[in-house]
C-alpha positions in Angstrom: -54.9 1.5 45.7 -53.3 -0.5 43.0 -49.7 -1.3 43.6 -47.5 -0.2 40.7 -45.9 -3.0 38.7 -42.2 -3.4 39.1 -39.9 -2.1 36.3 -39.0 -5.0 34.1 -35.4 -6.0 34.4 -33.3 -5.6 31.3 -32.6 -8.8 29.3 -29.4 -10.5 30.3 -26.3 -10.1 28.3 -25.4 -13.0 26.0 -22.7 -15.1 27.5 -19.6 -14.8 25.1 -17.9 -17.9 23.9 -14.4 -18.3 25.3 -12.2 -19.8 22.6 -9.2 -20.4 24.9 -6.8 -19.9 22.2 -5.5 -17.2 19.9 -5.6 -17.2 16.1 -2.6 -17.8 14.0 -1.6 -17.8 10.4 -2.1 -21.6 10.1 -5.1 -21.7 12.5 -7.3 -18.7 11.7 -10.3 -17.9 13.9 -13.7 -17.2 12.5 -15.3 -13.8 13.4 -18.2 -11.7 12.4 -16.4 -10.2 9.5 -14.6 -13.3 8.2 -11.4 -15.1 9.4 -8.9 -13.5 11.6 -5.3 -14.4 10.6 -2.6 -13.5 13.1 1.0 -13.1 12.0 3.8 -13.6 14.6 7.0 -11.9 13.2 10.2 -13.4 14.6 11.4 -11.3 17.5 8.5 -8.9 16.9 10.4 -7.3 13.9 9.4 -6.7 10.3 11.9 -5.9 7.7 10.9 -3.2 5.1 10.3 -6.0 2.6 8.1 -8.0 5.1 6.0 -4.9 6.1 5.4 -3.9 2.5 4.5 -7.6 1.7 2.0 -7.8 4.5 0.4 -4.6 3.3 0.0 -6.1 -0.2 -1.5 -9.2 1.3 -3.9 -7.3 3.5 -5.2 -5.4 0.6 -5.5 -8.5 -1.6 -6.9 -10.9 0.9 -8.3 -9.0 3.8 -10.2 -5.7 4.6 -7.2 -3.6 3.6 -6.1 -3.0 7.1 -3.9 -4.6 9.7 -4.3 -4.6 13.5 -1.6 -4.6 16.2 -2.2 -6.8 19.1 -1.3 -6.9 22.8 1.2 -9.7 22.1 3.1 -7.5 19.7 1.8 -9.5 16.7 -0.4 -8.2 13.9 -3.5 -9.6 12.3 -5.6 -9.4 9.2 -9.4 -9.4 9.4 -12.0 -10.3 6.9 -10.1 -13.0 5.2 -12.3 -15.3 3.2 -11.7 -19.0 3.6 -11.1 -19.3 -0.2 -8.3 -16.7 0.1 -6.5 -18.4 2.9 -4.2 -20.6 0.8 -3.0 -17.7 -1.3 -2.5 -15.6 1.8 -0.5 -18.4 3.4 1.7 -18.7 0.3 2.4 -15.0 0.5 3.3 -15.1 4.1 5.6 -18.2 3.6 7.5 -16.3 0.9 8.0 -13.6 3.5 9.3 -16.1 6.1 6.3 -15.4 8.4 4.8 -18.9 8.8 5.8 -21.6 11.2 6.3 -25.3 10.2 3.0 -26.3 11.7 0.2 -25.0 13.8 1.5 -26.6 17.0 4.9 -24.9 16.6 3.1 -21.6 15.8 1.1 -21.8 19.0 4.1 -22.6 21.1 6.1 -19.7 19.6 4.2 -17.2 21.8 7.0 -14.8 22.5 7.0 -11.1 23.1 10.3 -9.2 22.8 11.2 -5.8 24.1 11.2 -3.4 21.2 13.9 -1.3 22.9 16.7 -3.9 22.3 20.1 -2.6 21.4 22.8 -4.4 19.3 24.9 -6.6 21.5 22.4 -6.9 24.4 21.6 -10.5 23.6 17.9 -9.9 23.0 17.8 -11.1 19.4 20.0 -14.1 20.0 17.9 -15.2 23.0 14.6 -14.7 21.1 15.9 -16.8 18.1 17.2 -19.5 20.3 14.0 -19.6 22.3 11.9 -19.9 19.1 14.2 -22.7 17.9 13.8 -24.6 21.2 10.0 -24.2 21.0 9.9 -25.7 17.5 12.1 -28.7 18.5 10.4 -32.2 18.6 10.9 -32.4 22.3 9.3 -29.1 23.1 6.7 -29.4 25.9 3.0 -29.4 25.2 2.0 -26.0 26.6 -1.4 -24.5 27.2 -2.8 -22.3 24.3 -2.0 -18.9 26.0 1.3 -19.9 27.7 3.7 -17.2 26.8 7.3 -16.0 27.0 8.8 -12.5 27.4 12.3 -11.7 26.4 13.0 -8.4 28.1 16.7 -8.0 28.2 17.1 -4.3 27.3 18.7 -1.8 29.6 15.6 -2.1 31.9 12.5 -4.3 31.8 9.6 -2.7 30.0 7.2 -5.7 29.6 6.3 -6.2 33.2 2.7 -5.2 32.5 2.6 -7.5 29.4 1.2 -10.9 30.2 3.7 -13.7 30.1 4.3 -17.0 31.9 8.0 -17.2 31.8 10.3 -14.1 31.6 14.0 -13.7 30.6 15.0 -10.3 32.0 18.0 -8.3 32.9 18.7 -6.7 36.3 21.7 -5.0 37.8 23.6 -8.3 38.2 22.8 -9.8 34.8 20.2 -12.1 33.2 17.5 -13.8 35.2 14.7 -16.3 34.3 11.6 -16.0 36.4 8.1 -17.5 36.6 5.6 -14.7 36.4 2.9 -16.1 38.7 5.0 -17.6 41.4 8.1 -16.6 43.3 10.7 -18.6 41.3 13.9 -17.2 39.8 17.2 -18.4 38.5 20.3 -16.5 37.6 21.4 -17.1 33.9 23.9 -16.2 31.2 23.3 -15.6 27.5 24.5 -19.3 27.1 22.0 -21.0 29.4 19.0 -18.6 29.7 17.0 -20.4 27.1 17.8 -23.8 28.5 16.6 -22.6 32.0 13.4 -21.1 30.5 12.7 -24.4 28.7 13.4 -26.4 31.9 10.9 -24.2 33.6 8.4 -24.7 30.8 8.8 -28.5 31.0 8.2 -28.2 34.7 5.0 -26.3 34.2 3.8 -28.8 31.6 4.4 -31.6 34.1 1.8 -30.2 36.4 4.1 -28.5 38.9 4.2 -31.7 41.1 8.0 -32.2 41.3 10.5 -29.8 42.7 11.3 -26.9 40.6 14.2 -27.3 38.1 17.8 -27.0 39.4 18.9 -23.4 39.9 15.5 -22.0 40.6 14.9 -20.6 44.1 12.1 -18.6 45.8 12.3 -14.9 45.1 9.9 -12.0 45.5 7.6 -11.5 42.6 8.5 -8.6 40.3 6.2 -5.6 40.4 4.1 -5.8 37.3 3.2 -2.1 37.2 4.8 -0.2 34.4 4.1 3.1 32.6 3.1 2.7 29.1 5.5 4.4 26.6 4.1 7.2 24.6 4.7 8.2 20.9 8.0 10.0 20.3 11.7 9.2 20.4 12.7 5.9 21.9 15.8 3.6 22.1 16.4 2.4 18.6 14.1 4.8 16.7 10.7 6.6 16.9 7.4 5.2 18.3 4.2 5.9 16.4 0.7 4.9 17.5 -2.6 4.2 15.7 -6.2 4.5 16.9 -7.2 1.2 18.3 -4.0 -0.4 16.9 -5.4 -0.4 13.4 -3.8 1.1 10.3 -4.5 0.9 6.6 -2.4 -1.3 4.4 -1.2 1.7 2.5 0.0 3.5 5.6 1.9 0.4 6.7 3.6 0.2 3.3 4.6 3.9 3.3 5.7 3.6 7.0 8.1 0.7 5.9 9.8 3.1 3.5 11.2 4.9 6.7 12.8 1.9 8.2 12.4 -1.7 9.6 9.6 -1.9 12.1 9.4 -3.3 15.6 6.0 -4.3 17.0 5.1 -3.4 20.6 2.6 -4.8 23.0 1.2 -1.2 23.4 -0.2 -1.3 19.9 2.5 1.0 18.7 5.3 0.6 16.1 8.9 1.5 16.5 10.4 2.8 13.3 14.1 1.8 13.4 16.5 4.7 13.0 13.8 7.3 12.6 14.6 10.7 14.2 11.2 12.2 13.8 7.6 11.0 13.3 6.7 10.1 9.7 3.9 12.4 8.5 1.4 9.7 7.3 -2.4 9.6 7.6 -3.7 7.6 10.4 -0.7 7.8 12.7 -0.9 9.2 16.2 2.3 11.0 17.0 1.2 13.5 19.7 1.4 12.0 23.2 -1.5 14.2 24.2 -3.9 12.9 21.5 -7.1 11.9 23.3 -7.4 8.7 21.1 -4.4 7.3 23.1 -6.6 7.3 26.1 -9.2 4.9 24.7 -9.1 1.2 23.9 -11.8 -0.7 22.1 -12.3 -4.0 20.3 -13.9 -4.3 16.9 -17.3 -4.3 18.4 -20.5 -5.5 16.6 -19.1 -4.4 13.3 -16.5 -7.2 13.4 -17.4 -9.6 16.1 -20.4 -11.9 16.3 -20.2 -11.9 20.1 -20.3 -8.2 20.5 -23.6 -6.6 21.6 -23.0 -3.1 20.4 -20.7 -0.6 18.6 -17.4 0.1 20.3 -14.9 2.1 18.3 -17.2 4.9 17.1 -18.4 5.3 20.7 -14.8 5.3 22.0 -13.9 8.0 19.4 -16.9 10.1 20.5 -15.9 9.8 24.2 -12.2 10.2 24.0 -12.4 13.9 24.8 -14.0 13.2 28.1 -11.2 11.1 29.3 -8.7 13.0 31.6 -5.0 13.0 30.8 -4.3 10.5 33.5 -7.2 8.2 32.6 -8.0 5.3 30.4 -11.4 4.3 28.9 -11.9 0.7 27.7 -15.0 0.1 25.5 -15.8 -3.6 25.2 -18.3 -5.3 22.9 -18.9 -8.1 25.4 -17.7 -9.3 28.8 -14.6 -11.0 27.5 -12.7 -7.7 27.3 -10.3 -8.9 24.5 -8.9 -5.4 23.9 -7.7 -4.8 27.4 -6.8 -7.1 30.3 -6.1 -4.6 33.1 -8.7 -2.8 35.4 -9.8 0.7 34.1 -12.9 2.7 33.6 -14.8 0.3 31.4 -18.0 0.3 29.3 -19.4 -3.0 28.2 -22.0 -3.3 25.5 -25.1 -5.4 26.3 -28.4 -6.0 24.6 -30.0 -3.4 27.0 -27.4 -0.7 26.6 -23.9 -0.1 28.1 -22.8 -1.1 31.5 -20.3 1.0 33.4 -17.5 -0.4 35.5 -15.8 2.5 37.4 -12.6 0.5 38.0 -12.4 -3.1 36.8 -12.4 -5.3 33.8 -15.1 -6.0 31.3 -16.2 -9.0 33.3 -16.4 -7.2 36.6 -19.6 -6.3 38.3 -20.9 -3.1 36.8 -21.6 0.0 38.9 -24.4 1.2 36.5 -26.3 -0.9 33.9 -28.1 -0.4 30.7 -27.0 3.2 30.0 -27.9 4.8 26.7 -25.1 5.9 24.5 -26.3 9.6 24.8 -26.0 9.5 28.7 -22.5 8.0 28.9 -20.6 11.3 28.8 -22.4 12.6 31.9 -21.6 9.4 33.8 -17.9 9.3 32.7 -17.5 12.9 34.1 -17.2 11.4 37.6 -15.9 7.9 36.8 -12.3 8.8 37.3 -13.0 10.5 40.7 -14.0 7.1 42.1 -11.3 5.0 40.2 -8.8 5.7 42.9 -6.1 3.4 41.6 -5.7 5.5 38.5 -6.0 9.0 40.0 -2.2 9.5 40.4 -1.0 7.2 37.7 0.9 8.2 34.6 -1.0 7.8 31.3 -2.0 4.2 30.7 -0.2 2.8 33.8 -1.3 -0.8 34.2 -2.2 -2.5 37.4 -1.5 -6.1 38.1 -1.6 -8.1 34.9 -2.8 -11.7 34.9 -0.5 -14.4 33.7 -1.4 -16.0 30.4 
């Protein structure tokens, strides 16, 4: 009897290119739909004038939309190289461009959106930005980052950062995120201590840590993700996949200055209710808050399939305690923490029941029309998310 032939293996997924750096305004990144230009507002805050100006620039030089990033920045997609000089001129007029690309890269600072007047957050963020722009600033890796988290309680623990300035019951501390080093600080010396630690990192960690730093337990990096609604300083609003139309951004700016968050939400300063604008997610129970997706094949040359249309279609299958990440490739740019994850490949979609886009899949080459059935049981086996609040993150890697 003739032995049946083996089922042919699906073709391997293309290996994505790891750029190792993030785009900026002065150093855009090429993508499948044009250049990506990332804007890093000072202290993560946009005045009404700046927000309205970015909306005009996005409509004139991009795809007419802006995206919120995990680093509390925003970016314009689809920028043509010929439009970049005019876009830069517009951003400079809004005071949203650094002196040069090196300073722009070093100014990788995420700031708590829940700062209050007088808590030193804005002063520390401004002093840190100035120190990083100085001629003697250390040469830091491309994704080396800082967190200024000096509100009433730390809220950025699950947001990647290499050096953190935080507040605890005794005052300010400066800590290294990936090793047990901590120093007590004051508003007058916190930035100097953070920069001393940055110089130490840049030197290869061979010498003793800077004076004042001592071993201390690593801080827990698990933190519940805030939801749309009232928050210190104003009102939080979200958008599907962190993307909003330029017109919506301009109209949102009419309600107040805006603070960007690493949760792809915006805080409208002083607002006492959610602005009724198209495209905003204001209900904490909205299923679209339980899905995360990159631009997919529609906007990225490395993606192997659609992502956001699929995520929208599957959002209703995600339980209230769950999170679904749909990634166009194994880089997982949209979400860095373990979750139930779908990864597009040339053979279909791979399912990771609890892991990142680059983790070993539990099922491979699934068709889009069979994903809902597989997702029905995915959260039963993802034990680390069963009892977690919505969007609670597990350990977050350092930058």
